[in-house]
C-alpha positions in Angstrom: 0.0 12.3 -10.4 -2.5 13.4 -7.8 -5.4 11.9 -9.7 -3.5 8.6 -10.1 -2.8 8.5 -6.3 -6.6 8.6 -5.8 -7.0 5.1 -7.2 -8.6 2.6 -4.8 -6.7 1.6 -1.6 -5.8 -1.9 -0.7 -9.0 -2.2 1.4 -11.2 -1.2 -1.5 -13.0 -4.0 -3.4 -12.0 -3.2 -6.9 -11.0 -5.5 -9.7 -11.2 -5.1 -13.4 -9.3 -3.8 -16.4 -7.2 -0.7 -17.0 -6.9 0.4 -20.6 -4.1 2.7 -21.6 -4.0 4.9 -24.7 -1.4 7.2 -26.0 -1.3 10.2 -28.3 -0.1 9.3 -31.8 1.9 12.1 -33.3 1.2 11.0 -36.9 -2.5 11.4 -36.3 -2.3 15.0 -34.9 -4.1 16.4 -37.9 -7.1 14.0 -37.6 -10.3 16.0 -37.4 -11.8 13.8 -34.7 -9.9 14.2 -31.4 -10.7 10.6 -30.3 -8.9 9.2 -33.3 -5.7 10.9 -32.4 -5.2 8.4 -29.6 -4.2 4.7 -30.1 -4.5 1.7 -27.8 -1.3 1.1 -25.9 -2.0 -1.7 -23.4 -4.5 -3.4 -21.1 -3.8 -4.6 -17.6 -5.9 -6.7 -15.4 -6.2 -5.3 -11.9 -6.4 -8.1 -9.4 -5.6 -6.3 -6.1 -5.0 -2.6 -5.5 -1.8 -1.8 -3.8 -0.9 0.5 -1.0 -0.3 4.2 -1.6 3.4 3.6 -1.3 3.3 0.8 -3.9 1.3 2.8 -6.3 3.7 5.8 -6.0 6.7 3.5 -6.7 5.0 2.2 -9.9 4.1 5.7 -11.0 7.6 7.0 -10.4 9.0 4.2 -12.5 6.5 4.8 -15.3 7.2 8.5 -15.4 10.9 8.0 -15.4 10.5 5.6 -18.4 9.2 8.5 -20.5 
């Protein structure tokens, strides 16, 4: 969570895409480590939020798992 909290602040000029991948259990025996992960979703980042907003989103995401 500490690493995620270091994302750009609201005053930073940052826009772009965030790509998420997740470990696929059925591919755990794949010889190449990179093939054990599958694409989950992509999000366009328009405006970074405040630290409080980022923390709220992260808490919700963690609770969903």
